[in-house]
All heavy atoms as a GROMACS GRO file, in nm:
protein
  571
    1MET      N    1   2.081  -1.031   0.996
    1MET     CA    2   2.162  -1.019   0.878
    1MET      C    3   2.299  -0.965   0.918
    1MET      O    4   2.309  -0.866   0.988
    1MET     CB    5   2.100  -0.919   0.782
    1MET     CG    6   2.018  -0.970   0.667
    1MET     SD    7   2.098  -1.088   0.565
    1MET     CE    8   1.961  -1.180   0.512
    2THR      N    9   2.397  -1.027   0.866
    2THR     CA   10   2.533  -0.980   0.890
    2THR      C   11   2.587  -0.914   0.764
    2THR      O   12   2.531  -0.931   0.655
    2THR     CB   13   2.625  -1.097   0.929
    2THR    OG1   14   2.634  -1.186   0.817
    2THR    CG2   15   2.573  -1.171   1.052
    3GLU      N   16   2.698  -0.845   0.778
    3GLU     CA   17   2.763  -0.783   0.663
    3GLU      C   18   2.803  -0.888   0.560
    3GLU      O   19   2.791  -0.868   0.440
    3GLU     CB   20   2.885  -0.703   0.709
    3GLU     CG   21   2.951  -0.621   0.601
    3GLU     CD   22   2.865  -0.503   0.556
    3GLU    OE1   23   2.793  -0.446   0.638
    3GLU    OE2   24   2.871  -0.472   0.436
    4GLN      N   25   2.844  -1.004   0.609
    4GLN     CA   26   2.884  -1.114   0.520
    4GLN      C   27   2.765  -1.165   0.438
    4GLN      O   28   2.776  -1.187   0.318
    4GLN     CB   29   2.945  -1.228   0.602
    4GLN     CG   30   3.002  -1.339   0.517
    4GLN     CD   31   3.065  -1.449   0.602
    4GLN    OE1   32   3.039  -1.456   0.722
    4GLN    NE2   33   3.145  -1.533   0.540
    5ASN      N   34   2.650  -1.182   0.503
    5ASN     CA   35   2.529  -1.226   0.432
    5ASN      C   36   2.487  -1.124   0.326
    5ASN      O   37   2.449  -1.160   0.215
    5ASN     CB   38   2.413  -1.247   0.529
    5ASN     CG   39   2.434  -1.366   0.619
    5ASN    OD1   40   2.517  -1.452   0.594
    5ASN    ND2   41   2.357  -1.370   0.727
    6LEU      N   42   2.494  -0.997   0.361
    6LEU     CA   43   2.456  -0.893   0.266
    6LEU      C   44   2.551  -0.891   0.146
    6LEU      O   45   2.508  -0.874   0.032
    6LEU     CB   46   2.455  -0.757   0.336
    6LEU     CG   47   2.348  -0.738   0.444
    6LEU    CD1   48   2.368  -0.606   0.516
    6LEU    CD2   49   2.209  -0.747   0.385
    7THR      N   50   2.678  -0.912   0.171
    7THR     CA   51   2.776  -0.916   0.063
    7THR      C   52   2.749  -1.032  -0.031
    7THR      O   53   2.755  -1.018  -0.154
    7THR     CB   54   2.919  -0.924   0.120
    7THR    OG1   55   2.940  -0.814   0.208
    7THR    CG2   56   3.023  -0.922   0.010
    8LYS      N   57   2.715  -1.148   0.024
    8LYS     CA   58   2.682  -1.265  -0.058
    8LYS      C   59   2.563  -1.237  -0.150
    8LYS      O   60   2.557  -1.285  -0.262
    8LYS     CB   61   2.650  -1.386   0.029
    8LYS     CG   62   2.769  -1.454   0.090
    8LYS     CD   63   2.722  -1.573   0.171
    8LYS     CE   64   2.835  -1.638   0.248
    8LYS     NZ   65   2.788  -1.750   0.330
    9LEU      N   66   2.469  -1.160  -0.100
    9LEU     CA   67   2.348  -1.127  -0.176
    9LEU      C   68   2.370  -1.009  -0.271
    9LEU      O   69   2.279  -0.973  -0.347
    9LEU     CB   70   2.233  -1.097  -0.082
    9LEU     CG   71   2.186  -1.214   0.005
    9LEU    CD1   72   2.088  -1.166   0.111
    9LEU    CD2   73   2.124  -1.322  -0.081
   10GLY      N   74   2.487  -0.949  -0.264
   10GLY     CA   75   2.515  -0.834  -0.351
   10GLY      C   76   2.448  -0.707  -0.303
   10GLY      O   77   2.421  -0.617  -0.383
   11ILE      N   78   2.421  -0.697  -0.174
   11ILE     CA   79   2.355  -0.580  -0.119
   11ILE      C   80   2.460  -0.494  -0.050
   11ILE      O   81   2.534  -0.542   0.036
   11ILE     CB   82   2.245  -0.621  -0.019
   11ILE    CG1   83   2.139  -0.705  -0.089
   11ILE    CG2   84   2.184  -0.497   0.046
   11ILE    CD1   85   2.038  -0.767   0.004
   12THR      N   86   2.466  -0.369  -0.090
   12THR     CA   87   2.560  -0.276  -0.028
   12THR      C   88   2.486  -0.154   0.022
   12THR      O   89   2.380  -0.120  -0.030
   12THR     CB   90   2.668  -0.231  -0.128
   12THR    OG1   91   2.603  -0.169  -0.238
   12THR    CG2   92   2.752  -0.348  -0.176
   13CYS      N   93   2.542  -0.090   0.120
   13CYS     CA   94   2.482   0.031   0.175
   13CYS      C   95   2.518   0.148   0.084
   13CYS      O   96   2.635   0.172   0.055
   13CYS     CB   97   2.534   0.055   0.316
   13CYS     SG   98   2.465   0.204   0.392
   14ALA      N   99   2.418   0.218   0.038
   14ALA     CA  100   2.440   0.332  -0.051
   14ALA      C  101   2.404   0.463   0.016
   14ALA      O  102   2.411   0.568  -0.046
   14ALA     CB  103   2.360   0.314  -0.179
   15GLY      N  104   2.362   0.458   0.140
   15GLY     CA  105   2.323   0.580   0.210
   15GLY      C  106   2.217   0.548   0.313
   15GLY      O  107   2.189   0.432   0.342
   16PHE      N  108   2.160   0.650   0.368
   16PHE     CA  109   2.060   0.634   0.472
   16PHE      C  110   1.933   0.709   0.434
   16PHE      O  111   1.938   0.809   0.361
   16PHE     CB  112   2.113   0.686   0.606
   16PHE     CG  113   2.231   0.609   0.656
   16PHE    CD1  114   2.360   0.651   0.630
   16PHE    CD2  115   2.212   0.491   0.726
   16PHE    CE1  116   2.469   0.579   0.674
   16PHE    CE2  117   2.320   0.418   0.770
   16PHE     CZ  118   2.450   0.461   0.744
   17LEU      N  119   1.822   0.660   0.480
   17LEU     CA  120   1.693   0.726   0.457
   17LEU      C  121   1.674   0.834   0.562
   17LEU      O  122   1.708   0.816   0.679
   17LEU     CB  123   1.579   0.626   0.465
   17LEU     CG  124   1.580   0.515   0.361
   17LEU    CD1  125   1.465   0.418   0.389
   17LEU    CD2  126   1.568   0.571   0.221
   18ALA      N  127   1.618   0.944   0.521
   18ALA     CA  128   1.588   1.052   0.614
   18ALA      C  129   1.448   1.105   0.582
   18ALA      O  130   1.405   1.104   0.466
   18ALA     CB  131   1.690   1.165   0.600
   19LEU      N  132   1.378   1.148   0.684
   19LEU     CA  133   1.246   1.205   0.663
   19LEU      C  134   1.257   1.340   0.593
   19LEU      O  135   1.352   1.415   0.613
   19LEU     CB  136   1.175   1.224   0.798
   19LEU     CG  137   1.144   1.095   0.875
   19LEU    CD1  138   1.083   1.129   1.010
   19LEU    CD2  139   1.052   1.006   0.796
   20LYS      N  140   1.160   1.368   0.509
   20LYS     CA  141   1.158   1.496   0.440
   20LYS      C  142   1.128   1.606   0.542
   20LYS      O  143   1.059   1.583   0.641
   20LYS     CB  144   1.050   1.497   0.332
   20LYS     CG  145   1.081   1.407   0.216
   20LYS     CD  146   0.974   1.422   0.110
   20LYS     CE  147   1.011   1.343  -0.013
   20LYS     NZ  148   0.916   1.363  -0.122
   21PRO      N  149   1.176   1.726   0.514
   21PRO     CA  150   1.140   1.838   0.603
   21PRO      C  151   0.990   1.866   0.591
   21PRO      O  152   0.930   1.841   0.487
   21PRO     CB  153   1.223   1.955   0.550
   21PRO     CG  154   1.268   1.916   0.414
   21PRO     CD  155   1.265   1.766   0.407
   22LYS      N  156   0.933   1.916   0.695
   22LYS     CA  157   0.789   1.948   0.699
   22LYS      C  158   0.704   1.825   0.670
   22LYS      O  159   0.610   1.829   0.593
   22LYS     CB  160   0.756   2.060   0.602
   22LYS     CG  161   0.830   2.190   0.629
   22LYS     CD  162   0.790   2.296   0.530
   22LYS     CE  163   0.869   2.422   0.553
   22LYS     NZ  164   0.840   2.524   0.455
   23LEU      N  165   0.738   1.713   0.731
   23LEU     CA  166   0.668   1.587   0.708
   23LEU      C  167   0.520   1.597   0.739
   23LEU      O  168   0.437   1.546   0.664
   23LEU     CB  169   0.732   1.476   0.791
   23LEU     CG  170   0.669   1.338   0.779
   23LEU    CD1  171   0.682   1.287   0.636
   23LEU    CD2  172   0.730   1.241   0.876
   24GLU      N  173   0.485   1.664   0.847
   24GLU     CA  174   0.344   1.677   0.886
   24GLU      C  175   0.263   1.748   0.777
   24GLU      O  176   0.150   1.711   0.749
   24GLU     CB  177   0.329   1.750   1.020
   24GLU     CG  178   0.382   1.674   1.140
   24GLU     CD  179   0.534   1.683   1.153
   24GLU    OE1  180   0.597   1.770   1.088
   24GLU    OE2  181   0.590   1.602   1.228
   25ASP      N  182   0.323   1.850   0.715
   25ASP     CA  183   0.253   1.922   0.607
   25ASP      C  184   0.231   1.831   0.487
   25ASP      O  185   0.126   1.835   0.423
   25ASP     CB  186   0.334   2.045   0.565
   25ASP     CG  187   0.342   2.150   0.675
   25ASP    OD1  188   0.257   2.147   0.766
   25ASP    OD2  189   0.435   2.233   0.670
   26CYS      N  190   0.331   1.747   0.455
   26CYS     CA  191   0.318   1.653   0.342
   26CYS      C  192   0.206   1.553   0.369
   26CYS      O  193   0.127   1.522   0.280
   26CYS     CB  194   0.449   1.579   0.319
   26CYS     SG  195   0.582   1.682   0.255
   27ILE      N  196   0.199   1.502   0.491
   27ILE     CA  197   0.096   1.404   0.527
   27ILE      C  198  -0.042   1.467   0.516
   27ILE      O  199  -0.134   1.410   0.458
   27ILE     CB  200   0.120   1.347   0.667
   27ILE    CG1  201   0.247   1.262   0.667
   27ILE    CG2  202   0.000   1.268   0.716
   27ILE    CD1  203   0.293   1.221   0.805
   28THR      N  204  -0.056   1.588   0.567
   28THR     CA  205  -0.184   1.658   0.561
   28THR      C  206  -0.225   1.684   0.417
   28THR      O  207  -0.340   1.662   0.379
   28THR     CB  208  -0.175   1.792   0.636
   28THR    OG1  209  -0.136   1.766   0.771
   28THR    CG2  210  -0.307   1.865   0.635
   29ALA      N  211  -0.131   1.725   0.333
   29ALA     CA  212  -0.162   1.756   0.193
   29ALA      C  213  -0.204   1.631   0.117
   29ALA      O  214  -0.300   1.634   0.041
   29ALA     CB  215  -0.041   1.821   0.127
   30THR      N  216  -0.135   1.520   0.136
   30THR     CA  217  -0.168   1.399   0.060
   30THR      C  218  -0.294   1.331   0.112
   30THR      O  219  -0.363   1.264   0.036
   30THR     CB  220  -0.051   1.298   0.062
   30THR    OG1  221  -0.017   1.267   0.196
   30THR    CG2  222   0.069   1.354  -0.009
   31THR      N  223  -0.325   1.349   0.238
   31THR     CA  224  -0.446   1.289   0.294
   31THR      C  225  -0.571   1.352   0.234
   31THR      O  226  -0.671   1.285   0.210
   31THR     CB  227  -0.448   1.303   0.448
   31THR    OG1  228  -0.333   1.241   0.500
   31THR    CG2  229  -0.571   1.239   0.508
   32SER      N  230  -0.565   1.480   0.207
   32SER     CA  231  -0.683   1.550   0.157
   32SER      C  232  -0.702   1.540   0.006
   32SER      O  233  -0.806   1.576  -0.046
   32SER     CB  234  -0.677   1.697   0.198
   32SER     OG  235  -0.566   1.760   0.138
   33ILE      N  236  -0.601   1.489  -0.066
   33ILE     CA  237  -0.612   1.478  -0.212
   33ILE      C  238  -0.722   1.379  -0.250
   33ILE      O  239  -0.726   1.267  -0.203
   33ILE     CB  240  -0.478   1.433  -0.273
   33ILE    CG1  241  -0.374   1.542  -0.257
   33ILE    CG2  242  -0.494   1.397  -0.421
   33ILE    CD1  243  -0.235   1.503  -0.301
   34GLY      N  244  -0.812   1.421  -0.333
   34GLY     CA  245  -0.915   1.333  -0.388
   34GLY      C  246  -1.023   1.289  -0.291
   34GLY      O  247  -1.096   1.195  -0.319
   35GLN      N  248  -1.040   1.355  -0.179
   35GLN     CA  249  -1.139   1.311  -0.081
   35GLN      C  250  -1.282   1.325  -0.133
   35GLN      O  251  -1.371   1.260  -0.083
   35GLN     CB  252  -1.123   1.388   0.051
   35GLN     CG  253  -1.000   1.345   0.129
   35GLN     CD  254  -1.000   1.197   0.162
   35GLN    OE1  255  -1.098   1.142   0.210
   35GLN    NE2  256  -0.889   1.132   0.135
   36LYS      N  257  -1.303   1.408  -0.233
   36LYS     CA  258  -1.438   1.424  -0.288
   36LYS      C  259  -1.458   1.339  -0.413
   36LYS      O  260  -1.559   1.348  -0.480
   36LYS     CB  261  -1.464   1.571  -0.319
   36LYS     CG  262  -1.464   1.655  -0.193
   36LYS     CD  263  -1.495   1.798  -0.219
   36LYS     CE  264  -1.479   1.869  -0.086
   36LYS     NZ  265  -1.551   1.985  -0.071
   37LYS      N  266  -1.362   1.252  -0.443
   37LYS     CA  267  -1.371   1.163  -0.558
   37LYS      C  268  -1.410   1.024  -0.511
   37LYS      O  269  -1.398   0.991  -0.393
   37LYS     CB  270  -1.237   1.156  -0.630
   37LYS     CG  271  -1.180   1.290  -0.667
   37LYS     CD  272  -1.183   1.308  -0.813
   37LYS     CE  273  -1.121   1.444  -0.844
   37LYS     NZ  274  -1.167   1.502  -0.959
   38LEU      N  275  -1.455   0.940  -0.604
   38LEU     CA  276  -1.500   0.805  -0.568
   38LEU      C  277  -1.389   0.725  -0.501
   38LEU      O  278  -1.410   0.663  -0.398
   38LEU     CB  279  -1.549   0.732  -0.693
   38LEU     CG  280  -1.586   0.584  -0.670
   38LEU    CD1  281  -1.701   0.572  -0.572
   38LEU    CD2  282  -1.619   0.517  -0.801
   39TRP      N  283  -1.268   0.724  -0.558
   39TRP     CA  284  -1.162   0.641  -0.503
   39TRP      C  285  -1.065   0.724  -0.419
   39TRP      O  286  -0.946   0.723  -0.440
   39TRP     CB  287  -1.090   0.564  -0.612
   39TRP     CG  288  -1.176   0.453  -0.659
   39TRP    CD1  289  -1.236   0.444  -0.780
   39TRP    CD2  290  -1.216   0.339  -0.585
   39TRP    NE1  291  -1.312   0.329  -0.786
   39TRP    CE2  292  -1.302   0.263  -0.667
   39TRP    CE3  293  -1.190   0.292  -0.457
   39TRP    CZ2  294  -1.360   0.143  -0.626
   39TRP    CZ3  295  -1.247   0.173  -0.415
   39TRP    CH2  296  -1.331   0.101  -0.500
   40SER      N  297  -1.119   0.794  -0.322
   40SER     CA  298  -1.035   0.864  -0.225
   40SER      C  299  -0.967   0.760  -0.138
   40SER      O  300  -1.003   0.642  -0.138
   40SER     CB  301  -1.120   0.956  -0.139
   40SER     OG  302  -1.208   0.879  -0.058
   41SER      N  303  -0.869   0.801  -0.062
   41SER     CA  304  -0.798   0.706   0.025
   41SER      C  305  -0.894   0.645   0.127
   41SER      O  306  -0.885   0.527   0.159
   41SER     CB  307  -0.682   0.774   0.096
   41SER     OG  308  -0.727   0.883   0.174
   42THR      N  309  -0.991   0.722   0.174
   42THR     CA  310  -1.088   0.671   0.271
   42THR      C  311  -1.178   0.566   0.207
   42THR      O  312  -1.200   0.459   0.264
   42THR     CB  313  -1.174   0.786   0.327
   42THR    OG1  314  -1.087   0.883   0.384
   42THR    CG2  315  -1.272   0.736   0.430
   43ASN      N  316  -1.230   0.595   0.087
   43ASN     CA  317  -1.317   0.498   0.020
   43ASN      C  318  -1.242   0.372  -0.020
   43ASN      O  319  -1.296   0.262  -0.012
   43ASN     CB  320  -1.384   0.560  -0.102
   43ASN     CG  321  -1.495   0.655  -0.064
   43ASN    OD1  322  -1.548   0.648   0.046
   43ASN    ND2  323  -1.528   0.746  -0.153
   44LEU      N  324  -1.116   0.387  -0.064
   44LEU     CA  325  -1.036   0.270  -0.099
   44LEU      C  326  -1.012   0.184   0.025
   44LEU      O  327  -1.026   0.062   0.021
   44LEU     CB  328  -0.903   0.312  -0.160
   44LEU     CG  329  -0.810   0.199  -0.199
   44LEU    CD1  330  -0.876   0.103  -0.300
   44LEU    CD2  331  -0.681   0.255  -0.256
   45TYR      N  332  -0.981   0.247   0.137
   45TYR     CA  333  -0.962   0.173   0.262
   45TYR      C  334  -1.090   0.100   0.300
   45TYR      O  335  -1.086  -0.018   0.336
   45TYR     CB  336  -0.920   0.268   0.375
   45TYR     CG  337  -0.920   0.200   0.509
   45TYR    CD1  338  -0.812   0.121   0.546
   45TYR    CD2  339  -1.027   0.212   0.596
   45TYR    CE1  340  -0.812   0.056   0.669
   45TYR    CE2  341  -1.028   0.148   0.717
   45TYR     CZ  342  -0.920   0.069   0.754
   45TYR     OH  343  -0.920   0.004   0.875
   46ASN      N  344  -1.204   0.168   0.291
   46ASN     CA  345  -1.331   0.104   0.326
   46ASN      C  346  -1.362  -0.014   0.234
   46ASN      O  347  -1.410  -0.118   0.279
   46ASN     CB  348  -1.445   0.205   0.321
   46ASN     CG  349  -1.436   0.305   0.434
   46ASN    OD1  350  -1.378   0.278   0.538
   46ASN    ND2  351  -1.491   0.423   0.412
   47GLN      N  352  -1.334   0.000   0.104
   47GLN     CA  353  -1.358  -0.108   0.009
   47GLN      C  354  -1.269  -0.229   0.042
   47GLN      O  355  -1.315  -0.342   0.042
   47GLN     CB  356  -1.330  -0.058  -0.133
   47GLN     CG  357  -1.342  -0.163  -0.240
   47GLN     CD  358  -1.485  -0.204  -0.270
   47GLN    OE1  359  -1.580  -0.139  -0.227
   47GLN    NE2  360  -1.501  -0.310  -0.344
   48LEU      N  361  -1.141  -0.203   0.067
   48LEU     CA  362  -1.050  -0.313   0.099
   48LEU      C  363  -1.088  -0.380   0.231
   48LEU      O  364  -1.080  -0.502   0.245
   48LEU     CB  365  -0.906  -0.262   0.105
   48LEU     CG  366  -0.849  -0.218  -0.029
   48LEU    CD1  367  -0.711  -0.157  -0.010
   48LEU    CD2  368  -0.845  -0.332  -0.128
   49HIS      N  369  -1.132  -0.301   0.327
   49HIS     CA  370  -1.176  -0.356   0.455
   49HIS      C  371  -1.299  -0.446   0.435
   49HIS      O  372  -1.307  -0.556   0.491
   49HIS     CB  373  -1.207  -0.243   0.552
   49HIS     CG  374  -1.240  -0.289   0.690
   49HIS    ND1  375  -1.148  -0.349   0.773
   49HIS    CD2  376  -1.356  -0.286   0.758
   49HIS    CE1  377  -1.206  -0.380   0.886
   49HIS    NE2  378  -1.332  -0.344   0.880
   50LEU      N  379  -1.393  -0.401   0.352
   50LEU     CA  380  -1.510  -0.481   0.321
   50LEU      C  381  -1.470  -0.611   0.252
   50LEU      O  382  -1.516  -0.720   0.290
   50LEU     CB  383  -1.606  -0.403   0.231
   50LEU     CG  384  -1.724  -0.482   0.175
   50LEU    CD1  385  -1.820  -0.521   0.287
   50LEU    CD2  386  -1.795  -0.404   0.067
   51LEU      N  387  -1.385  -0.603   0.151
   51LEU     CA  388  -1.340  -0.723   0.081
   51LEU      C  389  -1.268  -0.819   0.175
   51LEU      O  390  -1.287  -0.941   0.166
   51LEU     CB  391  -1.249  -0.686  -0.035
   51LEU     CG  392  -1.317  -0.618  -0.152
   51LEU    CD1  393  -1.214  -0.567  -0.251
   51LEU    CD2  394  -1.415  -0.712  -0.219
   52GLU      N  395  -1.188  -0.766   0.265
   52GLU     CA  396  -1.117  -0.851   0.360
   52GLU      C  397  -1.215  -0.926   0.450
   52GLU      O  398  -1.195  -1.043   0.481
   52GLU     CB  399  -1.021  -0.767   0.443
   52GLU     CG  400  -0.930  -0.849   0.530
   52GLU     CD  401  -0.827  -0.763   0.599
   52GLU    OE1  402  -0.864  -0.654   0.647
   52GLU    OE2  403  -0.712  -0.805   0.604
   53SER      N  404  -1.322  -0.861   0.488
   53SER     CA  405  -1.420  -0.928   0.574
   53SER      C  406  -1.502  -1.031   0.497
   53SER      O  407  -1.552  -1.127   0.554
   53SER     CB  408  -1.513  -0.826   0.640
   53SER     OG  409  -1.595  -0.765   0.543
   54LEU      N  410  -1.518  -1.012   0.365
   54LEU     CA  411  -1.595  -1.105   0.284
   54LEU      C  412  -1.515  -1.227   0.239
   54LEU      O  413  -1.572  -1.330   0.207
   54LEU     CB  414  -1.651  -1.034   0.161
   54LEU     CG  415  -1.754  -0.925   0.188
   54LEU    CD1  416  -1.790  -0.855   0.058
   54LEU    CD2  417  -1.877  -0.982   0.256
   55ILE      N  418  -1.385  -1.213   0.236
   55ILE     CA  419  -1.297  -1.321   0.188
   55ILE      C  420  -1.209  -1.366   0.304
   55ILE      O  421  -1.105  -1.308   0.330
   55ILE     CB  422  -1.212  -1.273   0.070
   55ILE    CG1  423  -1.302  -1.219  -0.040
   55ILE    CG2  424  -1.123  -1.385   0.018
   55ILE    CD1  425  -1.231  -1.146  -0.149
   56PRO      N  426  -1.251  -1.471   0.374
   56PRO     CA  427  -1.180  -1.509   0.496
   56PRO      C  428  -1.045  -1.579   0.472
   56PRO      O  429  -0.956  -1.569   0.553
   56PRO     CB  430  -1.276  -1.604   0.566
   56PRO     CG  431  -1.364  -1.656   0.458
   56PRO     CD  432  -1.371  -1.549   0.353
   57ARG      N  433  -1.031  -1.651   0.360
   57ARG     CA  434  -0.907  -1.725   0.336
   57ARG      C  435  -0.832  -1.664   0.219
   57ARG      O  436  -0.892  -1.620   0.123
   57ARG     CB  437  -0.937  -1.872   0.304
   57ARG     CG  438  -0.993  -1.948   0.421
   57ARG     CD  439  -1.015  -2.093   0.387
   57ARG     NE  440  -1.121  -2.105   0.287
   57ARG     CZ  441  -1.115  -2.182   0.180
   57ARG    NH1  442  -1.010  -2.257   0.158
   57ARG    NH2  443  -1.214  -2.188   0.095
   58VAL      N  444  -0.701  -1.668   0.227
   58VAL     CA  445  -0.619  -1.619   0.118
   58VAL      C  446  -0.585  -1.737   0.027
   58VAL      O  447  -0.514  -1.828   0.067
   58VAL     CB  448  -0.490  -1.553   0.170
   58VAL    CG1  449  -0.403  -1.508   0.055
   58VAL    CG2  450  -0.524  -1.437   0.261
   59THR      N  451  -0.643  -1.736  -0.091
   59THR     CA  452  -0.618  -1.840  -0.190
   59THR      C  453  -0.601  -1.771  -0.325
   59THR      O  454  -0.621  -1.650  -0.338
   59THR     CB  455  -0.734  -1.939  -0.199
   59THR    OG1  456  -0.850  -1.868  -0.245
   59THR    CG2  457  -0.763  -2.006  -0.067
   60GLU      N  458  -0.569  -1.849  -0.426
   60GLU     CA  459  -0.558  -1.791  -0.560
   60GLU      C  460  -0.694  -1.737  -0.604
   60GLU      O  461  -0.703  -1.632  -0.666
   60GLU     CB  462  -0.508  -1.896  -0.658
   60GLU     CG  463  -0.484  -1.839  -0.797
   60GLU     CD  464  -0.428  -1.941  -0.894
   60GLU    OE1  465  -0.378  -2.046  -0.850
   60GLU    OE2  466  -0.436  -1.914  -1.015
   61ALA      N  467  -0.799  -1.808  -0.570
   61ALA     CA  468  -0.934  -1.763  -0.608
   61ALA      C  469  -0.967  -1.629  -0.541
   61ALA      O  470  -1.025  -1.541  -0.604
   61ALA     CB  471  -1.037  -1.868  -0.570
   62SER      N  472  -0.931  -1.614  -0.416
   62SER     CA  473  -0.962  -1.488  -0.348
   62SER      C  474  -0.882  -1.374  -0.407
   62SER      O  475  -0.930  -1.260  -0.414
   62SER     CB  476  -0.939  -1.499  -0.197
   62SER     OG  477  -0.803  -1.520  -0.168
   63ALA      N  478  -0.760  -1.402  -0.452
   63ALA     CA  479  -0.680  -1.298  -0.517
   63ALA      C  480  -0.748  -1.251  -0.645
   63ALA      O  481  -0.750  -1.132  -0.676
   63ALA     CB  482  -0.540  -1.350  -0.547
   64HIS      N  483  -0.810  -1.343  -0.719
   64HIS     CA  484  -0.882  -1.306  -0.841
   64HIS      C  485  -1.004  -1.220  -0.807
   64HIS      O  486  -1.034  -1.125  -0.880
   64HIS     CB  487  -0.926  -1.431  -0.918
   64HIS     CG  488  -0.813  -1.501  -0.986
   64HIS    ND1  489  -0.749  -1.449  -1.095
   64HIS    CD2  490  -0.751  -1.618  -0.957
   64HIS    CE1  491  -0.653  -1.532  -1.132
   64HIS    NE2  492  -0.653  -1.635  -1.050
   65VAL      N  493  -1.071  -1.249  -0.698
   65VAL     CA  494  -1.188  -1.170  -0.658
   65VAL      C  495  -1.144  -1.028  -0.624
   65VAL      O  496  -1.208  -0.931  -0.664
   65VAL     CB  497  -1.260  -1.236  -0.539
   65VAL    CG1  498  -1.368  -1.144  -0.484
   65VAL    CG2  499  -1.319  -1.369  -0.580
   66TRP      N  500  -1.035  -1.013  -0.549
   66TRP     CA  501  -0.985  -0.880  -0.514
   66TRP      C  502  -0.950  -0.802  -0.639
   66TRP      O  503  -0.987  -0.687  -0.655
   66TRP     CB  504  -0.860  -0.893  -0.426
   66TRP     CG  505  -0.888  -0.922  -0.284
   66TRP    CD1  506  -0.938  -1.038  -0.232
   66TRP    CD2  507  -0.869  -0.836  -0.173
   66TRP    NE1  508  -0.948  -1.028  -0.098
   66TRP    CE2  509  -0.906  -0.906  -0.058
   66TRP    CE3  510  -0.822  -0.707  -0.160
   66TRP    CZ2  511  -0.899  -0.851   0.069
   66TRP    CZ3  512  -0.814  -0.652  -0.033
   66TRP    CH2  513  -0.854  -0.723   0.079
   67THR      N  514  -0.881  -0.867  -0.731
   67THR     CA  515  -0.838  -0.801  -0.853
   67THR      C  516  -0.958  -0.762  -0.938
   67THR      O  517  -0.967  -0.648  -0.987
   67THR     CB  518  -0.744  -0.892  -0.934
   67THR    OG1  519  -0.636  -0.930  -0.850
   67THR    CG2  520  -0.692  -0.822  -1.056
   68ALA      N  521  -1.051  -0.853  -0.954
   68ALA     CA  522  -1.170  -0.827  -1.037
   68ALA      C  523  -1.253  -0.713  -0.979
   68ALA      O  524  -1.301  -0.626  -1.052
   68ALA     CB  525  -1.254  -0.953  -1.050
   69SER      N  526  -1.269  -0.711  -0.847
   69SER     CA  527  -1.351  -0.607  -0.787
   69SER      C  528  -1.284  -0.471  -0.793
   69SER      O  529  -1.350  -0.368  -0.798
   69SER     CB  530  -1.383  -0.643  -0.642
   69SER     OG  531  -1.265  -0.642  -0.565
   70THR      N  532  -1.152  -0.470  -0.794
   70THR     CA  533  -1.080  -0.343  -0.797
   70THR      C  534  -1.077  -0.283  -0.937
   70THR      O  535  -1.088  -0.163  -0.953
   70THR     CB  536  -0.934  -0.364  -0.748
   70THR    OG1  537  -0.940  -0.420  -0.617
   70THR    CG2  538  -0.859  -0.234  -0.742
   71TYR      N  539  -1.064  -0.366  -1.039
   71TYR     CA  540  -1.042  -0.316  -1.174
   71TYR      C  541  -1.160  -0.333  -1.268
   71TYR      O  542  -1.147  -0.315  -1.387
   71TYR     CB  543  -0.918  -0.383  -1.234
   71TYR     CG  544  -0.793  -0.346  -1.158
   71TYR    CD1  545  -0.732  -0.438  -1.074
   71TYR    CD2  546  -0.739  -0.219  -1.167
   71TYR    CE1  547  -0.619  -0.404  -1.002
   71TYR    CE2  548  -0.627  -0.184  -1.096
   71TYR     CZ  549  -0.567  -0.277  -1.015
   71TYR     OH  550  -0.455  -0.244  -0.943
   72THR      N  551  -1.277  -0.367  -1.216
   72THR     CA  552  -1.394  -0.385  -1.300
   72THR      C  553  -1.479  -0.258  -1.296
   72THR      O  554  -1.502  -0.201  -1.190
   72THR     CB  555  -1.479  -0.504  -1.250
   72THR    OG1  556  -1.396  -0.619  -1.248
   72THR    CG2  557  -1.596  -0.528  -1.340
   73ASN      N  558  -1.526  -0.214  -1.410
   73ASN     CA  559  -1.613  -0.096  -1.418
   73ASN      C  560  -1.758  -0.141  -1.420
   73ASN      O  561  -1.820  -0.148  -1.524
   73ASN     CB  562  -1.582  -0.015  -1.544
   73ASN     CG  563  -1.452   0.058  -1.535
   73ASN    OD1  564  -1.408   0.089  -1.425
   73ASN    ND2  565  -1.390   0.084  -1.646
   74CYS      N  566  -1.813  -0.172  -1.306
   74CYS     CA  567  -1.952  -0.214  -1.298
   74CYS      C  568  -2.037  -0.106  -1.237
   74CYS      O  569  -1.996  -0.033  -1.156
   74CYS     CB  570  -1.966  -0.341  -1.214
   74CYS     SG  571  -1.888  -0.482  -1.289
   0.00000   0.00000   0.00000
């Protein structure tokens, strides 16, 4: 991407991203949130990993299966 391409797209630089101070503490705190609940980050990862292994091709139908399994109260 060049500056000219970005200008054509209406994209301008408004600043730079910087890491928050005490990043390691933030990561540790958010990792432990909800670990004793059903949809902890670990359980959600395991569920998505399972679904990915069960659905080999990405199609519109597979997207419906992912959505239905995530938002259905069964």
